C-alpha positions in Angstrom: 36.2 -38.6 -65.3 33.3 -40.3 -63.7 34.9 -40.1 -60.2 35.6 -36.3 -60.7 32.0 -35.7 -61.8 30.7 -37.6 -58.7 32.8 -35.5 -56.3 31.6 -32.3 -58.1 27.9 -33.2 -57.7 28.5 -34.2 -54.1 30.1 -30.8 -53.3 27.3 -29.1 -55.2 24.7 -30.9 -53.1 26.4 -29.9 -49.9 26.5 -26.2 -51.0 22.7 -26.4 -51.9 21.9 -27.9 -48.5 23.9 -25.3 -46.6 22.2 -22.5 -48.6 18.8 -24.0 -48.0 19.4 -24.4 -44.2 20.6 -20.8 -44.1 17.5 -19.6 -45.9 15.2 -21.5 -43.5 17.0 -20.1 -40.4 16.7 -16.6 -41.8 13.0 -17.1 -42.5 12.3 -18.6 -39.1 14.4 -16.2 -37.1 16.0 -19.1 -35.1 19.3 -20.7 -35.0 19.2 -24.4 -34.0 22.9 -24.2 -33.0 22.5 -21.1 -30.9 22.2 -21.6 -27.1 18.7 -21.0 -25.7 18.8 -18.4 -23.0 16.6 -19.2 -20.0 13.8 -16.9 -18.8 14.8 -15.6 -15.4 12.2 -15.1 -12.7 13.7 -13.3 -9.8 11.5 -13.2 -6.7 12.0 -10.9 -3.6 10.1 -12.9 -0.9 8.9 -12.2 2.6 10.7 -14.1 5.3 7.8 -16.2 6.6 7.1 -17.8 3.2 10.6 -17.8 1.8 11.3 -21.5 2.8 8.1 -22.6 1.1 8.8 -20.5 -2.1 12.4 -21.6 -2.2 11.5 -25.3 -1.9 8.9 -24.9 -4.6 11.4 -23.1 -6.9 13.9 -25.9 -6.5 11.4 -28.4 -7.6 10.2 -26.2 -10.4 13.7 -25.7 -11.7 14.5 -29.4 -11.4 11.4 -30.3 -13.4 12.6 -28.2 -16.4 9.6 -26.1 -17.0 9.6 -24.1 -20.3 7.7 -21.3 -22.0 7.8 -21.3 -25.8 10.8 -23.5 -25.8 12.8 -21.5 -23.3 13.6 -22.9 -19.9 12.4 -21.0 -16.9 14.8 -20.4 -14.0 13.4 -19.1 -10.7 15.6 -17.5 -8.0 14.4 -16.4 -4.6 15.8 -13.6 -2.5 14.5 -13.3 1.1 13.7 -9.8 2.4 11.4 -8.5 5.1 8.4 -6.7 3.8 9.1 -3.3 5.4 12.7 -3.4 4.2 11.5 -4.2 0.7 8.9 -1.4 0.8 11.6 1.1 1.8 13.9 0.0 -1.0 11.0 0.3 -3.5 10.1 3.8 -2.4 13.7 5.0 -2.4 14.2 3.4 -5.8 17.0 1.3 -4.3 15.5 -2.1 -5.3 18.2 -3.2 -7.8 18.0 -5.2 -9.8 14.3 -4.9 -10.2 12.7 -8.3 -9.4 10.2 -10.0 -11.7 8.0 -10.7 -8.6 7.6 -9.3 -5.1 5.9 -11.5 -2.4 5.6 -9.2 0.7 3.9 -10.2 3.9 0.6 -8.4 3.2 -1.3 -6.9 0.3 -1.4 -3.4 1.9 2.4 -3.2 1.4 1.9 -3.7 -2.3 -0.8 -1.0 -2.3 1.4 1.5 -0.5 4.3 1.0 -3.0 2.0 1.0 -6.0 0.5 4.3 -4.8 4.0 5.9 -4.6 4.9 4.8 -8.1 1.5 5.7 -9.5 2.0 9.2 -8.2 5.3 9.6 -10.2 4.7 7.4 -13.2 1.0 8.0 -13.6 0.2 4.2 -13.8 0.0 1.1 -11.7 3.1 -1.1 -11.5 1.3 -3.8 -9.5 -2.1 -4.7 -10.7 -5.3 -5.5 -8.7 -7.2 -7.0 -11.6 -6.7 -9.1 -14.7 -4.3 -11.9 -15.4 -1.3 -10.2 -13.7 -3.1 -9.2 -10.6 -1.6 -9.8 -7.2 -2.8 -13.1 -5.7 -2.2 -14.7 -2.4 0.0 -17.9 -2.4 -0.7 -18.7 1.3 -2.0 -17.1 4.5 -1.1 -16.9 8.1 -2.3 -15.0 11.2 -0.9 -13.7 14.5 -1.6 -15.8 17.6 -0.4 -16.0 21.1 2.5 -18.4 21.6 3.1 -18.9 25.4 4.9 -21.5 27.4 2.3 -23.9 28.8 3.2 -23.3 32.5 3.0 -19.6 32.1 -0.3 -19.8 30.1 -1.9 -21.8 32.9 -1.0 -19.1 35.4 -2.2 -16.3 33.2 -5.5 -18.1 32.6 -6.1 -18.6 36.3 -5.3 -14.9 36.9 -7.1 -13.2 34.0 -9.6 -15.8 32.6 -9.7 -18.0 29.5 -8.9 -15.4 26.9 -5.5 -13.8 26.8 -5.6 -10.1 25.8 -3.0 -7.4 25.3 -4.4 -5.7 28.5 -3.7 -8.9 30.4 -0.1 -9.0 29.1 0.3 -5.3 29.9 -0.8 -5.9 33.5 1.5 -8.9 33.8 4.4 -6.8 32.5 3.7 -4.2 35.2 3.5 -6.7 38.1 6.0 -5.3 40.6 6.4 -8.6 42.3 7.0 -10.5 39.0 5.6 -14.0 38.4 5.0 -14.7 42.2 2.5 -11.8 42.2 0.7 -13.4 39.3 0.7 -16.8 40.9 3.8 -18.2 39.2 7.1 -19.5 40.5 9.8 -17.2 41.9 12.5 -18.6 39.6 10.5 -17.3 36.6 11.4 -13.7 37.5 9.4 -11.0 35.7 7.1 -11.4 32.7 9.1 -11.2 29.5 7.3 -10.4 26.3 8.3 -11.7 22.9 7.8 -9.2 20.0 9.9 -9.2 16.8 12.0 -6.1 16.2 9.7 -3.8 14.1 12.7 -2.5 12.1 13.7 -6.0 11.1 10.5 -7.9 10.9 7.1 -6.5 9.9 5.6 -8.9 12.5 6.8 -6.6 15.2 5.0 -3.6 13.7 1.8 -5.7 13.3 2.0 -6.7 17.0 1.9 -3.0 17.9 -1.0 -2.5 15.5 -3.0 -5.4 17.1 -2.3 -4.0 20.6 -3.5 -0.6 19.5 -6.6 -2.1 18.0 -7.5 -3.9 21.2 -6.7 -0.8 23.3 -9.1 1.3 21.3 -11.6 -1.4 20.6 -11.6 -0.8 16.8 -10.1 -2.3 13.7 -8.9 0.8 11.8 -6.2 3.0 13.3 -5.5 6.7 12.7 -2.4 8.8 13.3 -4.2 10.5 16.2 -4.6 7.1 17.9 -0.8 6.4 17.7 0.2 9.9 18.9 -2.3 9.9 21.8 0.0 10.4 24.9 -2.1 8.0 27.1 -1.8 5.3 24.5 1.9 5.9 24.1 2.5 5.6 27.8 0.5 2.3 27.9 2.4 1.0 24.9 5.8 1.9 26.3 4.9 0.1 29.5 3.9 -3.0 27.5 7.0 -3.0 25.2 9.3 -2.5 28.1 8.6 -6.1 29.0 10.6 -7.2 25.9 14.1 -8.3 27.2 16.2 -7.1 24.2 14.9 -6.2 20.8 18.3 -6.5 19.3 18.6 -10.1 20.2 15.3 -11.0 18.5 16.1 -9.6 15.1 14.1 -11.0 12.2 13.6 -14.6 13.5 12.0 -14.2 16.9 10.5 -17.7 17.1 13.7 -19.4 16.1 15.5 -17.6 18.8 12.8 -18.5 21.3 13.1 -22.2 20.3 16.9 -22.0 20.7 17.2 -20.1 24.0 13.8 -20.9 25.7 12.7 -19.1 28.8 15.6 -16.7 28.9 14.3 -15.1 25.7 10.7 -14.7 26.8 7.6 -16.2 28.3 5.3 -15.6 25.3 4.0 -13.1 22.8 1.9 -12.6 19.7 3.7 -14.2 16.8 3.0 -15.5 13.4 1.2 -18.9 13.5 3.3 -20.4 10.7 6.5 -19.5 12.6 5.2 -21.1 15.8 4.2 -24.3 14.0 7.5 -24.5 12.1 9.4 -24.4 15.4 7.0 -26.5 17.7 8.9 -29.7 17.2 12.3 -28.1 18.1 10.7 -26.5 21.1 9.3 -29.9 22.2 12.7 -31.5 21.8 14.8 -28.9 23.5 12.7 -27.8 26.4 10.8 -29.6 29.3 7.5 -28.1 28.3 5.7 -27.2 25.1 4.2 -23.9 24.0 0.5 -23.4 23.6 -1.2 -21.4 20.9 -4.2 -19.1 21.6 -6.1 -16.9 19.2 -6.9 -13.3 20.0 -10.1 -11.5 19.3 -8.4 -8.8 17.2 -6.5 -10.8 14.6 -4.0 -9.6 12.0 -3.7 -11.7 8.8 -0.9 -11.9 6.3 -1.9 -13.0 2.7 1.6 -13.0 1.0 0.4 -11.7 -2.5 2.4 -12.8 -5.6 2.9 -9.4 -7.2 4.3 -9.2 -10.7 6.2 -6.1 -11.6 4.6 -4.4 -14.6 7.4 -2.0 -15.4 9.6 -2.0 -18.5 12.6 -3.4 -16.5 11.3 -6.9 -17.1 10.3 -8.4 -20.5 6.9 -9.6 -21.5 8.3 -13.1 -21.6 9.7 -12.9 -18.1 6.3 -11.7 -16.8 4.6 -14.6 -18.5 7.2 -17.0 -17.1 6.3 -15.5 -13.6 2.7 -16.5 -14.3 3.8 -20.1 -15.0 5.5 -20.3 -11.6 2.5 -18.6 -9.9 0.2 -21.3 -11.2 2.7 -23.9 -10.1 2.7 -22.5 -6.6 -1.1 -22.8 -6.4 -1.3 -26.5 -7.5 -2.6 -28.8 -4.8 0.7 -30.7 -4.6 2.8 -27.6 -4.0 0.3 -26.1 -1.7 0.8 -29.1 0.5 4.4 -28.0 0.9 3.0 -24.7 2.4 0.8 -26.6 4.8 3.7 -28.7 5.9 5.5 -25.5 6.9 2.6 -24.2 8.9 1.0 -21.9 6.3 -2.7 -22.0 5.5 -3.2 -22.8 1.8 -4.4 -20.2 -0.7 -6.0 -23.0 -2.9 -9.4 -23.7 -1.3 -9.3 -27.3 -2.6 -6.3 -28.1 -0.4 -7.1 -29.3 3.2 -4.9 -28.6 6.2 -5.9 -31.8 7.9 -3.6 -34.2 6.1 -1.4 -36.9 7.6 1.7 -34.8 8.0 -0.1 -31.5 8.8 1.4 -29.5 11.7 -2.2 -28.2 12.3 -3.2 -31.7 13.2 0.0 -32.6 15.0 -0.2 -29.6 17.4 -4.0 -29.6 17.8 -3.7 -30.5 21.4 -1.5 -27.4 21.9 -4.4 -25.1 20.9 -4.0 -25.0 17.1 -7.4 -24.4 15.4 -8.1 -25.9 12.0 -10.9 -23.3 11.5 -10.4 -20.0 13.3 -13.8 -18.8 14.7 -15.2 -15.5 13.5 -13.1 -12.8 15.1 -12.4 -9.1 14.6 -9.9 -8.6 11.8 -7.6 -5.6 12.0 -7.8 -3.3 8.9 -4.5 -2.6 7.1 -2.9 0.6 8.4 -2.0 3.4 6.0 1.5 4.8 5.5 1.1 7.6 8.0 0.1 5.2 10.8 3.0 2.9 10.0 5.5 5.7 10.0 4.1 7.1 13.2 4.4 3.8 15.0 8.0 3.2 13.7 9.0 6.7 14.7 7.6 6.2 18.2 9.5 2.9 18.4 12.8 4.5 17.4 12.4 7.4 19.9 11.1 5.4 22.9 12.2 1.8 22.6 14.9 1.1 20.1 17.6 3.1 21.8 17.0 1.7 25.3 
């Protein structure tokens, strides 16, 4: 009888514990046995900073960061800024990412203006906690083979300009007419394909700025027949736009002189490939900074639409703060990007800015004329001109 009573009370105790645990779970709204779903942060990222953001995301995921007990999982999708802008505006960006990091802030502003016109509100913010903030910067500079740069400098002077490059491209006698070697052939310009890399479009913007001597372009400038004739002569010096694609500097490092003699390219791309160029070819490239400079600021832009949850937006903020920490910003510097965190120097032991200083890299870029961001009409006019006059050749 005593044994039966003991079993009865034991079973009664188990029932009470189960009922109590069930009550606590219902009150708290959580189930300790349920699997905790991670918070997904999907980032569509511009090509020049994708290696940096991807490496940072891998570290972040490995470190097991959480928000309110839920693990955060970051994925990175590379996509050129112009391609992404087109998908946004055609509403073909599926699935909607949590974050967009384009090449420049003006791309965000153009997309935001489009959506604001249809939705009546901003979907990328310029103020407050969720505002678009740069995670790194880079600028366009001349990257030219050292032997070619020496000839151009003797011919045209210390500063390399788009007008000098235009004249070099038109030299009927090729490099010998300019003072170079006969085996160099004719001057070959390196410009990324504007339809595959926003850098190609910005190169044309910089050339137009120097042509007109002003920082803000209008559609009338782009459609000016005299300018169009000048630009066509300049762009005809590009050997083959289809071969450059989205990774012009990588191709230049791989194929050397046959791909081109030099061009205005993103500083970070040049620095990231300088070692490979030094290893593969008999001479290095030099970097020179133009008077009319185009900057990219790579803004971390959080999508404010209903397609992502409040928790996912807050998780995106956690990763943004992680990207701006001094340790992670050093990863950006190591890849040739200038840090967005002002506390992070670019003169560290492994800095490519220091390593390639003798090749013309400047730690501090002197005061120059910064090109203003073009509006949508100017961009479309330049791209249309490219399609009609250059792309099909």
